[in-house]
N, C-alpha and C positions, 0 to 999 in steps of 0.2 A: 788418491783416486783425480782430486783436482790439476795436478798435474800433469798426471798421465795424459787427461782428456788433450790441457789446451796445448800438449803435443801433439795430442793429432786434428782437431776439431778446430775449422775457424773462431775467430768468437763469434760470432752470428749462430752457427750453424752446435758451439758450447752452451753460450745461453738459452736460442730451442729444445735443448736438448730437457735443459736441468728445471726449462718451464710448461714446457709440454706435458696438460695430464693422458693419458696415456688407459685404455682398454683392452684389457689382454681374457678374451672369449676361449675358457676352455685348459686346462690345469693340468689335461695328460700326460703324451712325449713328447708335439711338439710345443704345448702351454710354455713347458718348464723350461721347455735351454729358451724358449723366447723372455720367460723375466728373469732366465738368467741373464744372458746377454742384456737385455734395458738396465736390468742394477748395474752389473761388469760397466756402461756406456757412461754412466750419470746423469740417468732418468732417476728423477726425484716426487713423481707424483704419477703410483700405477694402481690402477684399481682392477681388479685380477674373478672372477667367477667360474663357480666351476662347482654342477650339482652332484657330483659321484664321491665316491670315498675309495678309497687307496684297496687293493688287492691285489695278495702276494704277485700275480701270474703281472704284475706292475712294474715290479723293484728289478724288473733285467733293463729298461729301458728309461724310468723314468727317477732321472736320478738325485733329484733334493726330497724322494722317499727315500724312507728305512723299515726295516723288517719292525717298528716301534712300534708302528702310524700305522698301519695295517688295520684296518673299518674306520678313521679316522677320512674324516675332509681333507678333500686331493688342495682343495682352492687355501684350505688356511697353513696347512703343512707349506704347501708350499710359498709361501706368507716368510711362516714363520721361517724354513730356512734357505732363502732369501735375502733374510734379513741380514743372516749372522755372516752373508757376503758385505754385506753397505747398508748396516744400521739406520744413519743417515734419511734415510728411502721411507715414504709417504706410503704408503703398503696397505690399499683396501683390498678385503678375503668376504668373497659372497660364498656362503652354502649356500646355492639356490640356481631357478631352472634361468635361465636367460628368455626362454617363452613367455614368463608372467607376466600379465596386465601390468607390473610396475617400471618396467624396462621396456619402455615405450619410448618415442622422440623425444619426453622432452631427455630420458634419460641420457641419452646416445649426444645429445644437442651438448653436452661440456663438456666432454674430452674433444680432442684434436684427431685424432686421427684412433679409428680400433683392429684390430689384429686379431682375424680369426683361428683356435689351431682346434676345430670342434671336428669331429667324429657320424655326426647324421643330418643328415640332408635339413630337420622338419627346422634343426635350431634354424642351423645356416641358413635358408629362409629367410628366418627371422631376421634375422642379423641385418640378413642384405635391404631387407625391405627399409628396415628401418636406418641403412646408413643412407637411400635413398631420400624418403622422407630427412632425413633431419641434413641431406650435402655437405657430407663430410668422406674422408675417406677410409677405405677398408682393407686391409692385406689380409688374399682371402690364406687358405692357404692351407696343402693334403698328402701323405702319403696316404702307399700302400707298398709295401718289402722293400725293393730296395727302387723305386719311384714315389718322385714325387714332383707339387708343382707350385710354383706363387704366383701371382699377380693381385695387381690392384683395381677394384672397381671404384669409379668415382661418379658420381649424377650425371649424364650427357656429354662426357668425357669417355670414358668405356663405355665394351659389353655389361651386366650384370651377371651374378650370379644363374641369371636364371633366363638369360636372352639365348643360354642353348637348351634343348629338352633332353634332363638328362636319361640313364639309360638305369630303365621298371628292369626293381628287382622283380627274379624268376621266380616266375610259380607253376604250380603243376596240377592239371587237370587233377578232382577231385573225383576220376571215378580211380587213376591210377592211384590215389596216394589208397580209397580206399578198397582196391578190391585188387588191381595187378599192382603192385610194387617191386620193381626191377634197380635198383638201386638205395645205397645207403643214404640216400639224401630224403628218401622216398620215406623211408620207412621213419624219422628221423622227424619231418614236416609233421605227420601220424603220428609220433610220441609228443611234441608240444602241442597239437589239439587235442591228443585228450584228458592234457594237466584240463586246458582251458575247459572242456565239457564236465571234467568233473570239479573244476576246482574255482576257474577264472571267469575272463567273462564266458559268455554262455553266448555261445553265434550257428543256429542254425545248421547256415552251407559247409557247415568244418563239423557234419557230424563223423565221428572216425568210424558207423557200426557199415556192413556192406552195401555197398547204391545199386539199390531193386531197378533204377532209372538207367544205369549204366547203360547205352544203343548194343554193346557185348553179350549182355547178359541179359539175350534176349527167351533163353530156352525155360521151361517145365515150373523150374523154382521161384524165375525169374518173371514171370510175367502172374504165375501164383501173390507172389508178392509184394505187384503192382496192386492188383486187383483187391486185396488185404488192404491195401494202405489208402484209396480211393475210400473203400467205405471205411474206412477208420476215423475218412471226413464229417463223416456224422455224429455221433452219440462220442462213439469213442476217442479219448484222448489219447495219443502216441504219444509215448515215455518214454524219455528224453536219453540217453547215457547218464547224467546230473542225475535222473532217480530214481533209475535202473537205479543206481547205486547207493543213492539213500538209505534205495526201502530193502536192501540187505545189508543195511548198516554200514556198510565201505566195506567189507567183506570182505580181504584182499584174497584169503582160496574162492571163492565165487565167485567174487571180478573177474580175475587170472581167469580161469572157468569159460566165463564170455567170451571175453575180447579173445582167449587162445586155442580155444576150441572151440565153443557153438557156430562162434563166427566163421571162422574154419570151416566149418564145418558146413555149412551154408551156404560158403563161396563154392566151397566141391563144386553143391548143387545143381551150378551154373554152370553143367559142361558147357556149353560155350566155350567160355574164358580159357578153356583150360585144353584146346587142341590141339592149339600150337606153342604151349604151354607148359614149363614144367610144372606140374601143381604145390599148391603147399602143402605141410605135415601139419593136424592137428598136434599141440601141445596138451598132457596135464600136470598141474602144478607140482605130481611124487612122483616122475615121471620121465625129468629133464636131465637133459645128457651131462657128464661131471663133470668135463671138466675138454678144455678146448688145446691145441698148440699155443702156446705159450702165455696160457692164461694162470692168476696165483694159485690154482692147484696145482697147478704143472713144476716137479721141481727143479724145471731148467729155467724157469720166469726168468728174465732178471731185469732190473732197471725200474724206476718210480711210480710208485702205484698207480697215478691215472696213465701209462701209458701201457700198462699190460691189460692187455685183452680178459674178458672174465668171461667165465664159462657161463655154460648156460644159466644152472643149476644158480650160481651166484645171483647171475640177474633175478632171480626168481624171490630169491634175501633180499634181497635189495630194492625189491619191486614189492614189498609186501614190507616191509619199514621203512623205504620217502613216505608209502601209502599213509600209510596211521602220522605218522610225522605229519602230513600235508592235511591229513582228513582234519590232526589239532588245533594246527594255524589257524583253517578255514571256518571250523566252528567259534575260533573264539572270533575274529575278526564277524562272520554270522551275530555269534551275539548280544555284538556292541551297534550292531545297523546290518540289518537283514539281504541292505541289497551293496555289500557289499562283499568282491572278492581276491583273488590270490593275484600277479603279477605276474610272468614265468622271467624268470631270473638266473641268464648265465653263471652267478655267479654266490644264488639260490640254491647249498647244497642238497638238500632235499629239490627242486625242484629239480637241476640238475644229472642228480641221479634215480629219479625216477622217469626223467623223456631217455635220458641210454639206460637203464634197461628195458623198458617196452622198446625202441628202435630196434634191440641187438636181441633182444626174444621174436621181434614182426619179422628182422632177416632170417634168422632160423630159419625163419617157419615155413621162406619162401625162399630158399638157397641162394641167400645175398650176402655177401660176406661179413660179414663183423667189423664196427669199430672198436677201439680203444673208450674212455672218456675221453680222455686229450681230442682224437679225436672231434669226436660226438662237440664237445661243446664250444669248438671253432666253425663246425658247421650250424651248429643250432645260432648261434651265438652271431651268425656273418664275420667272426676272425678276420683278418682279412692281417699275418705278419707282421710285426711290428721290428724295423730296422733301428736301433740308435743315432750309427754313424748318418744316415737320412734324415733321420729326424733334427739332428744335430747341423745339416749343411740344410734344407726349409727355416728354421730358424736363424739364422744365417743369413741367409735371403732376406725373407723378411723384415729385421730389425736394417740391413743395410736398404732397403725401401724406404724409411720413416727417420733413417733421415736424407733419400731423397725428396717428402714429403715437405718433412719442417725446412726444407732450402725452396724450398716454393719447384722444384722439380719434373712434375708429375711424366714429361712426359721420358723421365731414363725409367720410369718402375715399367720398363716392363714384362711380360709373360713368361716365365723363366721356367727351365722343368730338369730335372731332374732324371736321372736315365742309369738303368743296369747294364747297356751296351752301349758304347761311347756312337757316333754317328761316326759318318767318313772321315771329319775332319776329324777326331781321335778326342773330343767332346763327351761329358760326362755331363756334364749343367751344360744343357740352350736355353738361351735368348732370344727371345723370338723379335721380329725385329717389326720398329712402332708400334704403336696397342692396340688394342683392338674395340673399334667404336662399338657402338647400340649398334644392337638386334633394332631396326625401325616400329618390326610385330611383336616387339616384345610385350604384352600385356603387362608386365611388375615394371620397366624402368622408359617407356614411352613416355615422351612431351604434355604429358597432363598439368593440369593448372595448378593450381598446392592454395587450399586458403585452409586458414587457420581461425575458428573456431571458436570465442572465451562460454561458457557455461559454469552455473552452476549441475554436478555432472548427475551426485544426487535431488538432483528437482524436475532436471526438464526428463521431460520422458524424449522416450523414443516418436511417438504422434507427432508430436510441440517438432521434434528435430524437424521429421523430413515435412511437417508444416509452417511451418514457421521461418523454418532456416532455407532449407533443401527448397520447398517450394517458392515462398512468400518471395524470396532474399535472394536465392540464387535464382530463382525466374523457372524453378525442375517441371516438368509435366507428369511422369510415372518414372520418377527414384527406385533405381533397386542400389541400396547397399551394403558391402557385408567390408566386416575385420579385413586390412590390411595382413596384417600378421597372423592372423586363423583361420581365414575365409566362408568365418560364419558369418550368415546374411544377418539382416538387422534392421531391413527396409524392401521389403521389396515389392515389384509393379501387381502382381499378381495379387487376385480378386483375391480375401481371405488368406490368403496361405498366414503372417505375418498377424494374423489380430488378438492371440491369444496372446503376447509381449509388448502390445501396443502402448499400452497403461503404464511400462517398466519401467523405471528412471534409469537414465543410460549408465548409473554405476551398478544401477543389480543385471543387465545385458554385460557388462562386462567391458564399458568402454570408459577408459579413465582419462587421468592428464598423460599427453601426448598419444595418443591412440588414434592411431590412421585410418583412416575408412575409405574407400575404393570408393565413387558413386558411377553411377552414366543412367543416362536418360534418355534411353533407344528411342524412339521419337522425337527428340533434338537431333539427335547423333552428336549427344555433347557429352561429356566427361571428365570430370577435377576428382584431388583427394582432396578429401576433408581431415583435417588435425585438430581434435579434438580441445582442445586444454581448457582441467578445472577453474573455474575460480567463482570459490563459493558470494550468494548473491548479497548484496547490501540495502542497504533502507534507499532508497530515491535514486536508487541506481537502476541503469540498462541493466538487464539478466541477461542482453548476447550480446557480444560484442566481436566482427569478422574482421576478421584484417590479409590482404594481401593484396593482388597486380587483378586488381579488375578490369584491366582490360580483356583478358583472356578470358573472366567464366563466359562465356555466352557459350549457345550451339556454335558448331563445326558450323553448316551454313551461311552465320551468322559472319561470322569472317569472313568465307568464300565470298562476302559480299562487296564486306570491306575493302577488300584487294582488290578491286575494282572485272570483275571476271575475265578473265586473260587468260589464255594461252591454255594449258589442261580445260580450268573454268568456262570458258567458252566451248567448249566440245561437250562438257556436263549441258550447258543449261543447249544446247542442241539439242540433247536429248532428250529431256525433258520436255518442247516445246512437240518432240514427236508422239512422247504419249501422248501431250495432251488433243494429241490430233485425235484421238483413242475413242471411242463410242464409251462412257463409262457405263456400270449400272447406278443406279438412286444409294446405293449401301454405297461403294467409294466412293464417289464425286464426297457424297456428307463426313468421311472419315478422310480425304483429302483433305476438303478446311476446313480441319478440325486443328489439324495438324498448320494449316497453314495460318491460320489464326494464332493455337498454341504457342508456332513462332517466333509472332510479330513482338515487335520488343516489346514493353511495358515500363510505368515508368519505376521502379523494382529496377529492373537494366538499366537504363541509363543514370539511375542511380548512380549504382557500380561500375559505373566504370567514370563515375564523375569524382571519385574518391577512395581514400583510403582506408579508412575507418569506416563501418555501418553501424549501430549500434538503433536497436533495440529493448 
């Protein structure tokens, strides 16, 4: 291995490859390929993290896994398989979620670069923000079928992952899901809602019962139901789907009759809904159709079990069986913790069977084509088919960009796209010209000053953070602070909004070593990032230490004054002068005076701008 690397890499690159510590986030299709490429390229210090376990469906494209690995940690098995290529490599495997507070900015700072191979937006957002805060390069990658993309994210140099808004996940009107489904996806969403109503996290907005507030349902039945519902808001408590199921003992026959007969009969009573639509057909559990073309009841059925259509009678049987299995799991959870619940997972057999059966029964009722379990799993899990070749191409481009980073040639890390159809030049792999600069309006990577605060997170309270650090040391007036990774509000300028949490320690609020807080003081047009570093309190030593470029830690109004007030600033001053000539009410004048007073520089502010380290 060493000889082959020496023949290809320069001495400087070879040394950088062997001494750089790299983090790979994700051990799926792209992650497996990246890890293999890193090991074969001579990287000696690699860490990989992934929360997922190996499923049979992964084996056709994630080649570090084999059948005997099903059910095991992806990160752990990927490490074991990669070491077979080069046992001298140090690989640390974490079977964990990258979003957990443990993986904060200080964790990311130990790496030379981060290589993303994720499949969900929340985790990508977190890694993006941590790499920006740690100021280390991030190579973002992804594939969707035959399409793929690789791009560099570097603070102040390129746009970040959140610079451009992402397409929102498609949603459907509640009345369509409850009353008038017309596509298979409507029935699948209804089935997932039903799962949550019975066993998951309850959400009243996703109730599966007929929607009597649907504007189209203005017939006599709808009006009557609305009146009944209004009366129920007095002394009568409305029975939820879960309560109804629990009261019936999760009896599959009773639940089937309610969902697929009584509720459908009720919908039929809303005559206005069916003037221009096909009417649904109520079903009884003991009178279900026995076969559909190609189903397992049909002798001509061929192919894999998951890819054969189920007859409606089969759906009824699977509904009953999966319902009872889920009931047992749910009751077992609640016996240990009454607030616990099941979480729908496409890879959980009972959960997937339940949704597939319910979706097909409902589709049959409304005259909608039924789908195989395989198709429903793809639609319900938002699965985009993965192509092994695309993953390999993208992973190769990721590691080529890693070489550029190690040689400090970031300007060569262009965004690269892989497309099924070549462009007019016949290119399947298309690089962009130059780097994409940051979006000046991006609230994530905008150029906010950054301050590190060393405290004992187990002792300092949220109130002390606000009063002693943000207001006293950093001269803020009405700060709002949120955790950068999750968006959770920690400190609010709205009076009384966070009183219940102010007495808690930072650790109790999930603010641990390396947590990044985004802080804004809208009164002064003042924003900055605060990185919390944990340091145990020591006797006779200051309990708060602030490190950073204090010259930038001031309201923007003060920065503009210090820049001389010319050009655009002069025009803004003219606008202010015109505003001063307008007659003010006493309350408006008092508010303006308060803002002016609060913006004046305090002795603490002067001290911050003349010292690199402040202790308290």
